[in-house]
C-alpha positions, -999 to 999 in steps of 0.1 A, spaced: 598 -455 -641 582 -484 -666 556 -482 -695 540 -517 -711 537 -521 -750 519 -554 -759 530 -580 -743 565 -570 -740 584 -545 -717 598 -513 -724 620 -507 -693 637 -469 -689 667 -479 -661 681 -453 -642 713 -464 -623 712 -442 -589 752 -450 -581 758 -435 -615 748 -408 -636 739 -429 -671 702 -435 -678 702 -469 -701 672 -454 -721 648 -477 -734 650 -515 -728 628 -535 -746 619 -573 -726 594 -598 -734 580 -610 -701 600 -635 -679 584 -670 -684 578 -661 -723 580 -696 -740 596 -687 -780 612 -707 -808 649 -699 -816 641 -681 -852 615 -658 -830 644 -652 -805 666 -638 -827 643 -620 -846 632 -601 -810 669 -593 -801 675 -583 -838 708 -608 -846 716 -643 -852 725 -655 -819 750 -683 -828 771 -680 -794 759 -687 -761 775 -653 -749 769 -617 -762 784 -590 -749 765 -556 -758 737 -560 -781 712 -536 -790 709 -507 -763 743 -520 -745 723 -552 -732 742 -579 -735 725 -617 -739 735 -651 -725 720 -681 -738 717 -711 -712 704 -748 -702 696 -764 -673 693 -798 -691 706 -833 -689 737 -835 -712 742 -794 -713 777 -780 -728 785 -757 -700 776 -766 -660 753 -736 -652 731 -734 -619 708 -715 -604 711 -702 -566 689 -690 -537 657 -703 -547 664 -691 -583 672 -654 -573 706 -662 -588 724 -673 -617 758 -689 -618 769 -693 -658 799 -714 -667 821 -696 -693 827 -705 -725 852 -730 -745 875 -721 -774 858 -727 -806 867 -761 -818 893 -766 -847 906 -784 -870 935 -801 -850 911 -824 -835 921 -811 -798 887 -815 -777 881 -773 -764 869 -792 -729 905 -801 -721 916 -766 -727 918 -735 -700 885 -715 -712 904 -679 -725 899 -645 -712 919 -632 -745 910 -642 -791 942 -653 -804 944 -619 -818 950 -601 -789 913 -592 -780 891 -600 -753 868 -624 -758 833 -632 -747 843 -646 -713 872 -616 -708 846 -583 -714 818 -604 -692 846 -610 -666 860 -573 -669 823 -553 -668 821 -580 -632 858 -564 -623 844 -529 -629 815 -530 -608 830 -552 -582 854 -523 -579 833 -493 -584 797 -504 -579 790 -478 -608 766 -492 -642 765 -525 -630 764 -546 -665 730 -553 -674 722 -592 -689 686 -610 -704 686 -642 -701 670 -674 -726 669 -706 -711 668 -736 -736 643 -760 -722 638 -785 -754 646 -785 -791 640 -754 -806 618 -742 -776 637 -714 -756 621 -693 -725 629 -658 -712 644 -658 -680 643 -623 -674 668 -592 -669 696 -597 -648 728 -576 -635 764 -591 -636 775 -587 -599 809 -613 -601 831 -632 -620 859 -656 -612 881 -688 -622 877 -719 -608 896 -756 -617 868 -783 -630 890 -816 -639 926 -806 -645 916 -776 -666 901 -738 -656 868 -719 -663 853 -689 -656 824 -682 -636 797 -655 -636 774 -645 -611 740 -632 -623 713 -615 -599 678 -613 -612 667 -573 -612 638 -576 -599 655 -578 -560 679 -545 -575 671 -514 -559 691 -494 -578 661 -501 -606 617 -489 -597 599 -514 -611 560 -517 -602 551 -548 -586 524 -550 -615 545 -554 -643 572 -575 -627 567 -601 -606 585 -629 -617 614 -625 -588 625 -661 -590 636 -682 -619 616 -716 -631 639 -745 -625 640 -763 -658 628 -796 -643 592 -774 -630 589 -763 -667 594 -794 -682 571 -809 -662 547 -779 -664 551 -784 -702 543 -819 -704 508 -814 -677 498 -787 -699 506 -804 -734 520 -772 -749 488 -754 -743 471 -723 -729 455 -745 -702 422 -719 -703 420 -721 -742 434 -746 -758 461 -719 -775 496 -727 -783 507 -694 -794 526 -666 -771 524 -692 -740 541 -677 -712 550 -698 -677 524 -684 -652 528 -683 -616 490 -691 -604 503 -676 -569 526 -646 -579 560 -650 -557 554 -613 -548 519 -629 -529 539 -661 -511 537 -680 -544 564 -705 -551 586 -707 -580 600 -747 -572 570 -765 -575 546 -771 -608 518 -771 -584 518 -731 -585 533 -728 -623 508 -737 -656 508 -721 -690 489 -694 -703 489 -677 -737 496 -641 -737 457 -630 -737 450 -648 -704 483 -644 -687 479 -600 -697 440 -609 -683 451 -623 -647 476 -603 -642 450 -569 -645 431 -591 -621 458 -598 -591 467 -563 -590 435 -550 -578 430 -580 -558 
C-alpha cells in the first residue's frame, strides 16, 4: 500500500514472510538530484559515514560512488537491478598506516559491531530465516556536492573476499521494485533499474543541469523518457533526461493513463 505526499513517497511496507509492518518510510523518488545538505536534511542526520545502519524508521542508508577514483569498489549488475557494495575501511589513525592496507573489520576496537559487522549480520539473518530483510536507502555521489537518490533496496547477501593483500566485505542489495513481498503500484515506482553513473553524467552535461522542458535548476530528477516497465532502457542517455519535479509529475500522470 502506498500514498504520495508532495514529490516524495510515503510507503507502508508489509513483509509477508514475517509479522512486522515496517510503518511509513518516506522516500525521495529514485532519480531525484540533491545537494549534500539537502540529503542530510531529508534524512534528519548528518551523514558523515558511508554506511549508516538503521536510522529513521529502522531503515539503513548507504552512500556510494561509481566515479573514477572512488574510494571503494562498488558496482552494479544485472542491468542495474543489483548493487554490490564494498564494506568500509578502519578509520585513519595517527600512526600513518594506510587503511587500504588493512583488512576491513567486523568489530570496533571496543568489541562492538562496526558498520560492516551490523550489515553483515543482518544479511546472514536474512539468508538463514528469510524473515524481515534489511531495508536500505542508497544515495550516489555523481559529482562534488551533488547526489542522486538511487532507490530503496533490500540487503540479500554478504561475504568477505580477498582484494589485493587484504580482506574486504561485499554486500549484495536488490532494488525493491522487484521484491514481491512489497506491494507497489506501478504508477508510483517505475524506476526498477539503476541508471549507471556514466549515463547520469552524460545526461547532466547534455541537459546543462536544467529541466529540458522549462529550464529550471530546482528539484531535478533523472527521468526515463520511456519507463523501464514499458520497455525503456536505463543504460543509454537517449532514454534519460532531466525534468523538474513539476514536469516529472505531470509526465508520470500522463503515462499512467495511456
